[in-house]
N, C-alpha and C positions, 0 to 999 in steps of 0.2 A: 057643364061640359060633358056631353054624352060620349062615351067611348064604347065601341063595339068589341065583341069578343076577339076578333082577329087582330085588331090593333093592339089590344091589351096583351094578347098572347105573344105577339111579336116583340113587344117591349120587355116582357117578362123573360122570354127565351134569351134575348140579347143580354139582359142583366145577369141571368144565371150563367151564361157562357163567359162573360167577363169577370164575374166575381166568385163563381162556385166551381164550374166544371173544367176550367182551363181551355175554353173554346170547343169542348166536346158538344156535338149536336144533341139536343134533347127533343124528344117527340112530345106532342101535347098531352099524351096519355101516360107517359112514363111515371111510375109511382115514385114521387120525390122523397117522401118521408119513409115509406116502406123500404125503399132501396138504399136509404142512407145518403141520398144526394144532398138533402138539406138538413143541416144541424139546427138546433134551436136558436143559436146565435145568428146563423145565416137567415133564418126565418124572420127574426126581428129586423135584420138589415134589409131584407126584401120588403117588409112592411113599411119601413121608413122610406125606401125608394118609391113604393106605390103611393104612399100618402103625398110625397113631394111631386111625383110625376103626374098623378091623376087627380090631385086635389081631393082625396077622400080621407076618411078616418076609419081605420080598422079597429073595431072594439075587441076587448080581451076575449069575450065569449065567442068571437069569430075565428080565433086562432086555434083551429083544430084540423084534423086530417081531412075532414070532409071539404073544407075550403082550401087547404094548402096541399092536398094530396097529389096534384098534377098541375101542369101549366094550364090545362083546360079549366080545372076547377078554380084556380086563382083568377084567371081571366073572367070567368063567369061572376065571381065575387066583385071584381072591379066594375064590370058592366052593370051589375045590379045596383051598385053604389053611385054610379054616375048617370043613371037614366032618370 
């Protein structure tokens, strides 16, 4: 199942709004970890959502700020794992 970046970003933004930000809009480039939007527990919950929604496996060594720093970087990770 190939997922493009836009589709992944939309699903991730929706999950973040429902589970993290209380429906506050998030831009694709907002620094999620640096700005304290995502806690470590929320990151794990997001990974579980991504694995279920997109049928991917996120490895432990991929759990870093480079991959989870913004909606755009998370969506790129999803796209790379589904192509």
